[in-house]
N, C-alpha and C positions, 0 to 999 in steps of 0.2 A: 505494499499498499504506499502510495507518495506521501511526500509529509506536509504537501497543499491539502490532499483530501483527508489526512488522517487532524489536520488542523481545524479544518469545515466540521469535520463529524465532530471531534470535539467542542470544537463552540454551539454547534444545535446541541448537542447533551448538556452542555453550560446552561443554553436558555431555558429547553425544557426542564431541567432539573430547579431552576430559579422560579420559572411559572408554577412549578409545582408545590413551591414553599409560600405562595404569596396565599397569605390567611385570607378563608372562605368561610362565609353565613352559613349553618346550616339554614336549607330552606325548603321545606316542604308545602305541597297544597295538599288541604282537608276539607273533605263535607263539614259543614256547617252542622251543629250539633248533631253529627252521625246520619244527614238524611242522602240519600243518593235516588231515592225513587220520588219521580215528580210526574205532576198531570200535566200537557199541555194547557199552557195558561197559568201556571203557579210561578212565582218569582224563585230564580233558581240561583242561592248566594253558595260559594265555597269559600276557603280561609285562607290566605297566603300564611303561614306560620314562619319565623324566623326566630335564629338562636345563634348566640354567638359563644361556642365552647374554644374558640382559639387561644385567649388569655391576649390577644390582641384590640388594643380599642377599635371600635366599629360604632357607627351612627346609622340610623334608619329611620327614612322618611313614612312615616307612617299616617300620611295624610289621605283621606276619603275626601277623594275631588267630586265623588259624584255622578263621573262618568266612566268611559272606559279608556282608563290612563295605564293599565298593565295591558301587555300582549298576550292574546289568547290565541290557543290553537287548538281545534275542535277535529276530532277524529270519529265515523268517516267526514268526507267532507259533503256530505248531500244531507239533506232532510233540515237545514237550517238556513235563516241568510243573514248577516253582518249587515245593520240597517246605519250604523255610525261609525266612522273611522275612530283610530285611537286618538287620543288627547294628549296635548301638551301642556306642560306650565310649568310656571317659574316663581314659583313658592312652593315652601314645604314646611312642614311641621316635624323637626327633626330632633329624636330623641336617643340618646346612649342605648345600644344593643346590646345588653347582657346574656346572660344564659339561661335567664326568663321567657318563657316563650311568649312574643306578642305577634298579634293577630291583626291581618289588614283584610277587609271585605273585599271579596270580587263576587261583582254581581252581575252575572250574565245577561241580565235584561238589557244593562246599561250599553249594549252593544249587540246581542246576537236575538233573535227569535227562534225558536224552536218550532218547527213546522209538522214534521210527521213523527211518529210515537219512534222508539227504537234505544238502541244502546251507543253509548256514548263516551268516550275518552277525553277528557280534558285536561291539557296541560298549561300553565304558565310560566312566559320568560319575565321573572322577576330582576329589575333593577333599583332596587330601590335601600341599599346598604352601599354607603363608602366607609372608607379605612379610616382610620384618626379621630380626631375629636373637632369640636363645633369649630375651635381656633385654626386646626389646620385638620384637611382632609385630602385622602387619597380614593381613586379611581378604584373601585372592584367590579370586574367585571358582572354581568349580568347572569341571572342562573336558570337555565330550564328546569322547571321542577319534575318531580313523579307525575304520572297520569292518575287521576280520580275517573272513576266510571261510575256514571248516570244512566239511567233508565228512566224512559219517558215513556207513557201511555196517554190514551184519549180522554179527555175529561168525561165522568158519566154524564148521561142526560141530565138536566134541571140542575147538576151543581154549579153553573156558572148562576144560571139565576138566584140559585141560593145564598153565594157569595155576595153577587152583588145586592140582596136585601141585608144582608149581616153588615155589609162597608156602610150602607145608608144608616143602618142603626148605630153602628159605633159613631161614626160623624156627626149625626145628630148629638147622639146621648153625651158626648166625649164633655169631660168636665173642665174647666176653663184652668189656665196656665199650662205649664210644661208639661207633667202628665197628661192632659187632654191635647196636647200638640203632638206628646209620642203614639198617642191611640190611634190621632187622625193621620198621621205620617204613615203608621204600618195599615192602615185600612187603604188608603190610596195606592200604596206599594201594588198590595194585591189586587185593587180594581185594575191599575194600568198595566199589570201583566196579561190581563183576561183578553181572549181572542174574538169573543162570539158576539152576536148582535146584542144579547141583552146588556152586556157591559159597552158596547159603544155606545148604546143612547145614553146610558149614565154618564158616560166620556164626555159626550158632545154638550149635555146638558150643564157639566162640572164648569165648561170651557164657558160658555154662553152666560152664565151667572157670574162667570169671573170668580170663582173661589181660590182665594191666594194661597191654599195650603196645598192644593190639585197643581197649581202654575208649575213647580219644580218636576212633578211626574208628568207634566203633558207631550213631552218628545216619547217618553218611552210608552205611553198609552197611544199615541197614534201611529208607533210602528208595530206595536202586536196586533192591530186587528187583523183577522183574514179579509174582509169585505171592506177592502179599501176601494173601490168606486163607490158603496154605499157611503164610508164615512165622508167622501169627498163630498159626495148628494147632501149630505146633512149639514157639513160645516158651510157650505157655497149657499143654502136656504136660509142658514142663520144671518148669514153674512149681509145677503141681500133684502132679508125682510124688514120692511120701515118701520114695523111695530118694535125690532127690537135695537136695544142701543148695540151700535158694533165696540167688542172688544178686542181688546190690546192684543190678546194670542191666536184670534181666528186667521189674519191675512199667515201667521207664520206655521197654524195647524193644516191651515191649507195648501200651503206650499210645500212642506212635509210630506203629507199625501201623496201629491202630486209627482216628487222625486221617487218615494218608494213604490208608487206604480211605472215608473220610470226604470226601475232598477238602479237606481242611483242614489247610493247610501249618504247620509248627511257625513258632513265633514266634522272631526273632532273640534274641539274648542282648541286655540291658538294659543302659544306662548305671548305673553303680552307685548315683549319686544318685537314678535314679528306682525304686529298690526300695522305697520307702515311697508308691509312688503306689496310690489305691483301685482296686481292681480292678474293671473292668465286668460287669455279669450277664451270666453263661455266654447264648449262644445254645442253643437247642433241642438242634442237634446234638452242641455241646459239654457241654450236661448228660447229654446221652445215654451219652457218652464216661466223665464222671467216675460212672454209673451202672454202667458197665463196669467202671472202675478198682475201685468198691466191692467189684463180685462177687468181684474178682480176691483181696482183702485178705480175704474171707468164705469163698475157697475155701481159700487158707492156714490159716486158721483152723478150718476143719473138717477138714484132714485133721494138725492136729495130735496128736491120738490114735495115729496111723500112724507118726509120726516117731518116730528116734531119733538118740542121740550127736549129730555136730555140727549133724543135717539140722534137727534137735528143738531145739538151742541158739539156731540163727541163724535159725529160723523165729520163736521166740519174739520175737528183738531187733527182726525187722523190723514184727512187729505192733504195735508202739509205738512204732516209728519213723515209717510210713508214714500216712497219712491213710487212711480209708476204711471205718473202722469205727462202728458206732452206739456209744452209751454202754454199752448191756448187752454188746456184745461185745468194749468195751475191758477191761468186768471181768474175762471170760474171759481176754483175752490178758494184762491185768496179774497174773493168778494162773499164767500159763505163764513168763512172766518174772519173777517172784519165785523159780519153782521152776528156771530155767536160769541164772539170775544167777551162782550161782559157778562155773559151767563157761565162762563167756564170757571174755574177753579184755578188758585194760585197757580199752582202746578202746571196746568196745562197751559195756562198763561205763560209763563216763565218757559216752558219749554219749547212753545212758537216762538217769541221773542228771540231764543238763542240759539235753537237745532235746527229750526225748520230751514230748507235749502229756498231761495234766500231765508235769513230771519224777517220773520213778519214786521214791516212798517209800513204805516197808513197815518196820514193825519188824522182820519176816522176815529183811532184809535185814543187818542189824547183825555176825553172827557174819561173812559174807565183808568186810563192808566196815572192819573192825577187823583182819580178816587181812590186809588190803593197807596199813591203817594201820600194822600192826606192822614191814610192811618199807620202806613208804615214809610217813612220818607226815606229810609235808606233800604228797601227791597231792592237789590241788584239789578235784575233782568228789565222792570219795570223801568226804571231809573235811566238806564241806560238809553231805552227806546227814546222816553220822554225828552232827553237831553237832544238825541238827534233829532226830534220833531219839532221841536219850538225852537222860537226866535231868542235873542241873546236876553231879552230883559226877563222873559218866561224863565229861559235857564237861569239865570242868577237868583229867582226866586226860589227854582227847585235845587239849586246846589245850598243855598244857605240852610234850607230845612235838613237835607241829607246830612251834612258837614254838622250840623247843630244837634242831630237826631241823639238821643239816648241810646245806651248800648254800644256795640262793639262799633270802634272806627271801620269807616267804609273805605274801601282802597281808591289807591289814586287811580289806578287806571279805569277803574268804574267812571270819574268822572273827565273823561277826555275829552268829548266832544265839545266844551268849553275851551275857547282858546282864549278869553280873556287873562288877565294878568292877575292882580288880585281883587280880595274881596272884603272890605273893612268890616262889613256885619258879621264874619265870622269870629272877629278879633275877640268877641268878650268870653264867647262859649268854647274857644281854644284857649284859651289864656285861664281859664278857671279848672279847666283839666288838666294843664301843663304845669299850673306854679307849685307844685309839692312833688317831691323824689317818687320814682314810682315804688322803691321797694324791689320785692322780689317782682314784677309786672313791668319788666323795660319793655317789654316788647310792646303792651298796648299803647306807654307813653310814646315809645318812638313811632307807632302806625299815627298818632295824634300830631307829633312834632312834625311827621313829613306831610300832614296837609296843612298845618301853619306857614311850610316852609313856603308850600305851592302857594295858598290863596289869602295869606293873613299880612297883614304889615306890621312893618320893623317896631309900631309901637309897642306891641306885646312882647319886644324880645328881653327886657328884664321879668319878666315870670317864666318866660322858657329858661332863663337860664337860671333862677331860682329853683328849678325843679331838675335842675344838669348837675348829678353829682355822682356819676358811675360811666366808668368806661365802654360799658354797654350801652350807653345813649350816644355815643361820639358818632356815629355813621349818621342817625339822624339828623345829630347837632352841627354837622358840618352841612347840611342841607340847609339849615333855617341859617347860620352864618352866611354861607356864600350870597344867600338872598338878601338878607338884612344887613351883617357887617362884614363884607370881605376881607377886610385887613385882620380882623380877627378869626376869620376862615384860614388865612395864612398861617396864624399861629399854631393854629390847630394841626394843620396840614405837617407843621414842622415837627410837635410834640410827636404824632401818631406815625409819621416815616421814621422817627427815631427809634419807633418800637415794631418797625417794619409790618406796618398795616397803614394803607391807602384808600380810607373809608369811601371812595367815588361816589359808591350805592347808596342811599338813594337819588344823591344830588344826580347822578346823570340822569336818572330817570324823569326828576322834575323839569330839568332842561332842554329834554328831549320834547315833553307834553308843551315847554313854551315855546319851543322854535328858537333857541338863543343863546349863544355862544354861552362858557362860563364867563365869570366877571374877569376883568382886566388883571386886576390882583391874583387871581386865582391861575391863569391862564401862564403869567410871566413865571409864578413859581413853577409850576409843570415844565415851561421850557427851561428853566436853569436845573430843573433836577434830571431833564432827559438830557441836557449837555454834559452834566456834569456827573452824574451819579454811573457807577460800575456794575450795579446789580443787574443782573438780566432780567430777572423776574419784576423789577421794578421799570425799566425799560420798555417791556409788554405794556403795563398795565398804564403806562403815560403815555405811550403812543396812539393808543386804543384811546384815552381820553382825547387828546389833541384832535385825532380823525375827526370823532363825533361832536365834539363841543368847541372844537380851536377855528382856525382863521385859515383862509389859504393859503398864507406864506408857513405854516406850520408842515406844508406836505414838506419843502427843501430840507426841515431839522430832523425830520423822520428818516429822509433818505440818506441824511448824513450818516446817523447810526446805523442804518443796514448797511453802507459803504464802510465805516470803520468796522462791523462786526464781519464784515467777510473777509477783509483784509487782516483781520487777525488771525481769523479761522483758516486763512487759505494753505496754509500748510497742512492742516487735518483735515482737509473738506472730504475725505473720503470716508472719515471715520463718521464725522455729521452724518454723511448720508447714510453709512449702515448701522447707525448705532437702534438700538430698540431699548435701551434701558432709558427711560428720560428723566432717573436720578441723577445720571452722572452729568459731567460738564460737557460733555459732546453733546450730550440729551438736550441740556437747557439751550446751549447754543443753537440746536436745530430748530427748537420751539421756539425761540426769540427771532431768528430769521423767518419762519412761519408767519409770526405774528405780526411782524412788522409787515412784513408783505403783505398783509390781510388789510391792515391798516390803513396803508397807502392804495388798496386798491378799492377797499369798501366805504372808504371814507365818504362822508356827508357833507365836509365843509372844503371839499374840492374833487375834481373827477380827473384823474390820469387819462391822457390822449392813449389808444390804442400801441402808437409807437412808444410813447415810454414805458407804458405797463410790458410790452415785449421787450424792452431793453434791457428791464430791470430783472425781468424772471429769466432773461439769460444767465444772469449772473448765481440763479440760485443751486444751494450745495445740495439741495433734496429733494424728492419726489413734493413732500408735503408744502414746501414753499411754492413750486410750480402750480400744485394745486390752488393755493391761496389765490392765485395770480390768474388762475381760472384759463390758462393756458399751457398748451403744449408745444415744448420747443422741440423743434426735429435740427437732428445734427447732420451736417453733409459731410 
């Protein structure tokens, strides 16, 4: 045997031996309460059981996600359908795994429906254990469990009707509080799993009556039904009936039923960070489902003249909240929404003002908006809409009432529609709130101080100073001083800069809303420190502030800092380009070049010409810098 072959075999053997020494948890799949015999239409639960007998620390994600979050395999591959894909989640309830058995429920109904009697073997690929501790964890490969064998047979005649009556009785007579809630949930889990006509009528009734406790079981309930065309018929009849109040869950129940009839499983829940992923083009079958959904919304629109009372009000709300109408149809829906807006509750009004596409705006809403603000002056969504729809004088009165209203301070961004400078009428209420030190409520004091910086006059500066006694108030206080006493703001900047802190937020937000540069005294301070300072993090921060709140001549100052940085790091440009550790000095240089370029490119105080931007980007040491310039440099 050659030396090379011997060495290769030795390496392979070493890898195998090392892999075998990785501590693994004990993972078994067990019948829940020993039950392995089921009727078609019964909930089927198994238990993943985890133990750690290795002596090495391990952590278990024992979260019950309420959907198909574990990978399940079923044999044989017929007699059942998968109605929902596997889910992904970016949160977990993690605990230390010991030798004590820990159980995690696997409810097959959350993703599968058995349609035929038979003998089935279930396995699960468990990926819930990690090595180490909460402070430091390592990956442990998924484990394929043993198989659990279950038997299913047809439900005897009359059994489903009996179960439906039992569910109705249990739900009706459930006591108040947590015990009653558990009884209702268990009853609805049984109802959702049933497959026949008796259960279907009760399921649709619960949806039409908008039973909140049944809502979480609705996807399973729709998937299990055998007679999907009949389910679709009942749901559509309820949706189209003008005598019925439309319900939030009805369109999704109809859409799910159509997907299952088209043999298209529902997607599993997506990770939160995947929400921004660009959607793929729908298939022909999916496009047909979208057309059908749009027809449902057209049906609702067509039925509006026959609707009255709550049915009409809720219908008008859903027409704008749900997608599916053409632009011309949206105009009709807009008229219904304006007409019914005064009759909607605060939640529906707030949703239409915020999340409709586009958000509902119409001068005819003003009487209803003002009536709401008379009761709750700081109600966010009505306040934003009213400010956008009123003239300057009316805006002032709305602002004064909102700012001085008792309760939690309103956020500055809520009041962005008003572009005036100051409101002397708010001086008294803000001074009274700010004149005393906040103790452990600095956050609330800061929120009020931000409002004072934006809207109050310098006359109340002595009262604000009286309440300023802690470093936790410095960020808000800098904004106050920049607006009311810029020379004192510079003194505060000197002190905070010596502590490696540049508290320009929320001052930058205030000056952005004013569409004004920073005061000359503050700009002079920033320019001096950007020119003379050696800290790269400080350079990044100061350049950002000049780009957003400086003057056109500041562009040359930032460009000089960029040029100086490149000269300093030119001998190590390859290190800067390739570094992956942002905590090193080369990582700091890479981040600084990127951020200086970003400030030059994205500034509001000036605009670089394409040729100038291209020339600056040509000197970039890293792809991040070129990305900040939004250009691609071609090397010839």
